[in-house]
C-alpha positions, -999 to +999 in steps of 0.1 A: +588+665+175+622+664+158+624+702+160+617+701+197+644+675+204+670+696+184+661+727+204+666+706+236+701+697+225+709+732+214+698+747+248+719+722+267+751+729+248+758+764+261+752+753+297+776+724+291+803+746+276+797+772+304+802+745+330+836+737+315+848+773+316+831+789+347+833+779+383+805+757+394+778+771+416+767+760+450+732+745+454+708+768+471+673+764+485+656+779+455+666+751+432+642+725+447+614+733+422+638+729+393+652+695+402+632+669+383+624+632+389+614+604+366+585+582+376+558+559+364+579+543+337+561+516+317+569+494+287+543+485+261+535+448+260+557+442+230+585+463+244+586+488+215+573+518+234+584+534+267+564+560+286+576+579+316+570+612+334+596+639+341+583+663+366+596+688+392+589+682+429+561+707+426+545+721+395+537+709+360+556+680+344+557+662+311+547+628+299+571+613+274+566+583+251+596+569+232+598+546+203+627+523+213+632+511+177+635+545+160+643+568+189+613+591+182+600+609+213+566+625+218+557+646+248+526+658+265+523+686+290+510+676+324+504+640+314+504+614+341+492+579+351+499+566+316+491+530+305+494+512+272+464+493+258+474+457+258+465+449+222+472+479+201+497+499+223+477+530+223+488+552+252+460+564+276+467+589+303+454+617+325+462+653+318+460+674+349+449+710+350+478+735+352+494+737+386+488+775+389+451+771+379+446+746+407+465+767+432+444+798+422+412+777+427+423+766+461+432+801+471+396+810+461+383+784+485+373+757+460+376+720+469+369+686+454+347+686+422+349+724+421+387+723+413+397+724+376+390+690+361+415+666+344+414+656+308+418+621+292+445+618+266+446+590+240+477+589+218+479+568+186+514+553+183+509+547+145+500+583+135+512+603+165+477+618+168+465+629+203+428+628+211+414+643+243+382+642+263+375+669+289+361+667+324+376+633+332+364+615+363+382+581+360+394+556+335+402+519+334+420+497+309+416+460+307+446+444+326+457+417+301+441+421+268+417+440+246+417+474+228+389+493+243+390+521+269+364+528+296+362+562+313+338+583+332+334+620+328+316+650+343+288+660+319+285+697+311+253+711+324+230+727+299+222+761+314+193+766+289+174+735+300+158+741+333+140+707+332+172+686+330+174+662+359+204+660+381+223+626+378+220+604+409+246+611+435+279+592+431+273+585+394+288+597+361+283+588+324+306+559+313+320+558+277+336+528+261+358+537+232+377+517+206+403+543+197+413+527+163+378+525+149+362+552+169+334+529+179+318+539+213+291+531+238+277+553+265+259+544+297+244+571+319+245+572+357+272+546+363+283+542+399+309+514+394+325+494+366+351+467+361+368+450+331+374+414+325+412+407+324+408+397+288+393+430+278+363+413+261+336+425+285+329+451+311+304+450+339+287+483+350+263+493+377+237+519+367+217+539+393+181+546+381+168+577+398+132+573+407+109+577+437+128+547+450+164+542+438+169+512+416+199+496+400+206+480+367+236+457+362+248+456+326+274+436+308+290+453+278+304+428+253+328+448+233+337+422+208+301+420+196+293+456+206+262+448+225+248+454+260+229+429+281+210+435+313+219+409+340+197+424+367+174+452+374+155+461+407+151+484+436+180+488+460+217+493+457+245+473+441+282+473+447+315+456+436+310+444+400+334+418+389+340+395+359+361+364+355+393+366+334+374+356+302+345+378+308+320+350+307+310+350+344+298+379+364+292+386+401+281+416+422+266+424+456+230+437+459+208+449+488+171+458+485+173+476+518+169+514+519+179+520+555+213+529+569+221+492+575+220+472+543+222+434+541+238+423+508+233+392+488+259+377+464+247+375+428+262+353+401+255+351+363+269+331+335+259+322+299+225+336+288+209+333+323+199+363+344+219+369+375+207+349+405+213+350+442+238+323+453+244+334+489+221+354+511+216+361+548+193+331+552+219+307+539+225+280+565+261+276+553+268+310+569+275+312+606+244+323+625+238+360+624+262+366+594+257+378+559+277+387+528+298+418+535+301+448+513+335+456+528+352+431+505+348+429+467+341+395+452+368+380+430+371+349+408+400+324+408+422+325+378+403+299+360+370+311+372+361+279+389+358+296+423+342+328+435+356+344+466+337+369+488+336+384+523+312+377+551+308+392+585+283+394+614+253+415+605+258+450+622+234+459+649+215+491+647+228+518+671+204+526+699+185+558+696+206+587+710+186+609+734+215+627+750+232+659+742+270+658+736+277+676+769+256+649+787+277+620+774+306+602+792+338+602+771+361+575+784+388+551+774+390+523+800+423+505+801+421+470+816+451+450+827+437+418+810+431+435+776+449+416+748+454+449+731+461+483+747+433+509+743+454+530+720+460+500+697+423+492+698+414+528+689+440+528+661+425+495+648+389+505+654+380+511+617+396+478+607+378+459+634+344+475+625+348+466+588+365+432+592+354+406+568+360+368+567+368+351+534+343+326+520+343+307+486+315+296+463+323+267+440+309+275+406+305+239+394+293+224+426+272+253+437+286+248+472+298+275+497+326+271+523+334+296+551+372+299+552+378+328+576+365+327+611+365+347+642+396+326+652+413+328+618+410+364+606+435+363+578+432+339+549+457+341+519+448+324+487+475+303+468+481+304+431+454+330+426+428+307+441+437+276+420+452+256+448+428+234+469+444+250+500+445+284+515+468+297+543+451+309+575+469+331+600+459+338+636+478+359+660+451+369+684+462+347+713+496+364+712+482+400+710+491+406+747+528+398+740+531+423+712+539+449+738+573+432+747+579+402+724+595+405+689+591+392+663+554+387+669+540+352+671+514+337+649+497+303+642+494+290+607+465+268+593+460+250+561+424+255+550+407+230+526+388+251+501+363+223+495+352+218+531+364+249+548+381+227+574+412+243+589+442+222+601+466+237+626+500+233+609+524+254+629+523+272+662+542+302+676+559+310+643+579+342+644+600+345+612+596+341+575+573+315+561+565+306+525+538+282+512+543+264+479+519+277+453+500+243+453+497+244+491+515+211+496+543+225+517+550+252+542+586+262+548+596+284+577+627+296+594+632+283+630+655+310+645+661+292+677+674+261+659+689+283+631+675+260+604+649+261+577+620+237+582+594+221+559+559+210+568+541+186+545+503+190+543+498+154+532+514+139+563+513+167+588+550+161+596+580+185+596+616+180+586+647+202+588+661+214+554+694+230+562+706+212+594+743+202+592+752+227+564+783+246+573+769+281+563+746+304+582+711+310+568+705+337+594+714+373+589+750+374+604+751+412+606+718+416+626+727+429+660+694+435+678+687+414+710+661+392+693+672+361+673+683+372+638+659+364+609+668+345+577+683+357+544+651+348+528+636+326+500+639+329+462+609+307+455+597+273+444+606+253+414+577+241+394+558+213+410+572+222+444+599+196+442+625+221+455+625+254+474+654+278+467+668+295+498+695+322+503+726+321+525+746+354+527+759+350+493+745+319+475+714+301+465+705+266+478+679+242+463+663+220+490+639+191+487+609+200+509+604+164+518+640+163+532+648+131+513+674+146+490+706+164+500+704+203+496+721+214+464+744+245+463+727+260+433+752+288+427+782+264+435+795+287+462+805+313+436+789+341+455+808+333+487+841+328+469+838+363+453+820+379+483+791+388+460+755+386+474+733+370+448+696+376+447+668+364+423+650+391+403+614+381+395+604+395+361+571+376+359+550+383+390+520+364+375+539+331+375+542+318+411+569+293+402+606+300+395+617+300+358+641+274+345+668+301+343+672+326+370+682+362+366+703+373+396+714+406+408+746+407+429+764+433+450+801+431+458+808+435+495+842+449+487+833+475+461+795+477+463+796+474+425+765+456+411+759+432+383+734+408+367+740+371+363+724+342+346+719+309+365+704+277+353+682+259+379+702+227+372+730+241+392+756+226+369+773+259+360+782+289+382+765+322+376+774+338+343+778+376+344+757+395+319+764+432+328+778+451+357+795+484+368+802+506+397+765+516+399+733+508+418+706+492+396+669+493+404+634+492+389+641+462+366+612+453+344+606+431+313+581+437+285+553+411+286+559+396+252+589+415+237+626+409+242+631+441+261+643+450+296+640+483+314+660+494+345+675+524+363+712+530+369+726+555+394+757+566+412+765+595+434+769+616+403+745+600+380+708+605+384+688+572+381+679+576+345+661+549+325+680+523+304+669+495+281+685+464+266+675+429+254+668+402+280+706+393+281+716+430+287+731+433+253+735+467+237+723+487+267+710+521+258+703+552+279+667+565+273+666+596+295+690+623+307+672+641+335+686+671+354+712+682+329+715+714+350+735+694+376+767+700+355+764+737+364+766+730+402+793+717+425+784+681+433+797+653+455+821+624+451+823+595+474+850+571+487+850+542+511+867+545+544+878+517+568+892+520+602+896+503+635+871+512+662+881+518+698+873+482+707+894+468+678+866+459+654+868+469+617+843+495+606+833+508+572+819+542+562+816+567+534+833+601+529+817+625+506+837+654+491+829+683+467+837+673+431+862+703+430+878+692+462+912+709+470+934+688+493+953+719+503+922+735+519+906+730+552+870+718+551+843+716+578+828+681+581+793+670+590+788+635+604+755+618+596+746+583+607+718+559+613+729+522+615+747+510+584+749+529+552+781+517+535+762+496+510+746+527+496+779+539+481+765+542+446+732+559+456+722+592+441+710+620+463+687+646+447+688+680+463+654+679+480+640+699+509+647+678+539+621+657+557+646+653+586+681+646+574+710+662+555+718+652+519+755+648+509+750+663+475+736+695+489+762+700+517+792+690+495+780+715+470+782+741+498+818+730+505+813+707+534+826+671+538+800+646+548+811+614+567+786+585+571+800+558+594+786+523+599+777+514+635+780+479+650+760+472+681+762+449+711+734+444+736+730+468+765+751+498+754+737+514+721+751+548+732+786+536+738+784+515+706+777+546+686+806+564+704+829+535+696+822+535+659+814+571+651+839+590+672+867+565+663+859+571+626+861+609+631+894+606+650+908+583+622+899+608+595+914+637+614+946+619+618+948+607+582+933+637+563+949+670+569+922+688+549+896+682+577+892+711+600+890+694+634+876+725+650+846+726+626+828+693+630+791+688+631+767+659+639+733+652+624+708+624+627+671+617+628+650+593+650+675+565+660+702+587+646+688+616+666+691+596+698+727+589+690+734+626+683+719+634+717+740+607+734+772+617+716+770+654+727+771+641+763+803+621+757+824+642+734+830+676+752+839+702+726+849+678+699+818+688+678+811+725+672+774+719+665+749+691+664+713+686+651+691+658+665+657+650+649+631+632+671+656+620+697+648+597+726+665+615+755+651+595+785+648+558+780+632+553+814+602+575+805+601+564+768+601+527+777+565+529+791+553+552+763+531+545+733+540+545+696+510+565+687+511+556+650+503+520+659+490+522+695+516+497+705+536+499+738+573+509+733+586+481+755+595+457+727+616+483+711+639+486+741+640+450+751+643+432+717+647+456+687+664+488+678+672+503+712+690+471+720+689+472+758+679+436+760+661+438+794+632+454+812+634+487+830+629+471+864+654+443+859+683+468+851+672+504+856+709+515+856+712+503+820+684+525+810+698+555+828+733+549+815+720+550+779+698+581+784+713+614+773+690+633+798+709+620+828+742+634+813+728+667+803+753+687+824+782+672+803+768+688+770+792+714+756+779+714+720+752+738+707+723+715+699+694+721+675+665+696+678+633+690+658+605+671+674+570+675+659+538+675+679+521+647+658+551+623+659+536+588+660+570+570+663+589+588+691+568+608+716+576+644+712+579+650+749+613+632+746+626+663+728+609+685+754+626+667+783+661+672+768+654+708+758+640+716+793+671+702+809+696+719+786+676+752+789+678+750+827+716+743+825+719+774+802+732+753+774+727+767+738+697+746+725+668+751+701+637+730+695+618+731+663+582+719+666+563+717+633+526+717+641+506+687+630+536+671+614+546+635+621+580+618+626+593+631+593+581+663+576+556+660+548+544+696+541+566+713+515+570+747+532+580+730+564+606+709+546+621+740+530+620+758+563+639+730+581+665+729+553+671+766+556+674+765+594+697+735+594+721+751+569+720+785+588+727+766+620+757+747+606+770+777+586+771+798+617+789+773+639+811+757+613+817+785+588+814+816+610+784+829+591+763+855+609+737+840+632+701+846+619+675+862+642+658+829+651+692+815+663+700+847+682+666+856+697+640+829+689+606+838+676+580+848+702+546+832+700+530+865+694+550+868+661+541+832+650+531+832+613+543+868+608+580+863+606+604+833+600+635+850+615+659+841+587+675+875+586 
């Protein structure tokens, strides 16, 4: 390994020296496969070891494991999905087949199990030895303890044994392995298995192939290396589960052999055989209901409660005697439907498989039904340890989802002992949080602009933030609906205080309302214009720790830092570490004194860094994409200006890193809503899903300007004009290096709408524009459907992003005034559009309407329609194609590059699939 690392350094040196003496190259579309990303980073429980993948966007990557004490690094080709064993830190991972082997198999028509199989890798951190097992099907590690591995594999058929029986369908052999000692156990024909959190036991379901299928449920006790049978009988079993300690087991079983199976809930503990605790004859179930196989059982953290799903017993479908061509195919829309037909169809699978939560008390042997046909959703508190659960019902407001936002819901507190539900809050729209013990619910009342608290013991509510002279609502939110809150940090232990955010600071509030709210961060965030937010490093603990780790971002510089704050609130936040970077991915080792995070800027890829828990001695662990130094890159600077209406606006201006102020540069303007707080974000050169990337276009000697947009209600198009065009004019006046005759626009979705609007308002100011998925006609889009959800689009125009604030019939002129289609004759800018025929967010006929109008008016316009693609592109070849076409389009109009064939002539349908027209 040392030799490999030395070679890595040596190969980097010539490129580094070359970059210092040779002109940097421009990024091109053939570099996408070479740009790598780091993912799936994990710390071992003790914090000594770090694993991560470095892989290209397509193709074979590498798995690395690093000793953070010594710096030693080991690597494994094509390793992925790596996890450390909790107790002995062995690294267990999947080794995929080579990319070119999989590609060749797919070209040969192979699918599924016929593709080249994966391999299991087990790496010993003490010796550096790698052990592999071929034909991997799946593997599981115990979540919180233990030193055994469980994995299934595809057995190799013995071609010489003609009498060998085929394993039952859906089953594979299961091996349990202790990698230090080599001890192992094998079970044949396992259909499902699950570890106890502690890693002391595993529950497995075996299918016994016979004239009638039978099932055997086995518990493997790894600390004693023995197997015990908990159940054996005809039928099918599903969803094995153990409590955290591995002492209690549960599963579902059905003796039925038909298509419709009715399941019973089995439970086992101590030395007893598994027994039925809930079946379809149980009178505690609603009439006609049974245990549902659509939800896996689960134990509470202590194992005192067993949760499971119930549902009405499905009816057998009537015998079908008609041919397909004899059947009526119809969706009937009814004006009194609570949900529109498209929404019902989109939710059909969820409706058909809906389950309702129930609980079985282990000690009492009593069952309570928690979820009902009124209360569909039930959320457990404190991993099922609280005596309360939170029920949510929004069905009586379903009709209003077409035009109301945020959507209403009713909240219930459900007693886990009796199953009784108490209506706590009605018509709640904004954020709510229940204390882990279930004693309090806090919620934000947007109309009153205060946080409220509901006490379960008294059923009464009190305001928490009334009279405080700071806003707890998002002051920058500018949609027509009431703004939501800044959010909740969490609850102090015992639920004696809930910690809330204002724009900058943290406040500790007594949920009973008796004590005055405490400014926990002492106003330090507001004084310094730094937004402070809690970073939760222990997701298993539902309570806030005694000392909070905060992350803050400066509104002035967008620099970020970490701070320490005691819950006593006696001291202001103490800075631990900060810089002009964006930090993300913060993690802490479970038991060790080690933190892991990512740090990035416009020029620094988000590599991995570690330190102790006080951020002392930070060390960089990775250095991905060293080839970047060979290419021209981007720099960024903040820009501030006065909009046409006198308001102050911010934006970002990206330049090539070899920028020459004596040159003239073309400039692309990209926008969505507000992006100035992303100043320190890194942009990998990726094939576009829909937008331009500053790094790529700056590398190709463009400037990229990203202005913020501030909105009012009723004129989103003019608001975009006010902020964007004023910013462009400001830059042209102040920056002589911007070529005012070579300006371009680009945006996607809401940004695409704004591009379409701007080209109707700006004459020849912009030489080219590209709009992805634009709404061009708000009058026709208003009554459309968001096909991805089935919802009506009305709410979007009245109360959310489109910001019109009224119905179409109350103010049709407002809809027309903000629709680019009705100003199509004013367009003087060549316009490239993309609108895909499977777009579930913006109906693709919106792009067609604008294209058809511009075509009739003989305006230069093109429409890219990627088949079977949604709002943003997902298929790699389509993403590369869009990237090439966008650059060719902008290069032609902003750099005088020759027009490619597709831009000059188009591509006739008869040539579809035969030529791309790039030439």
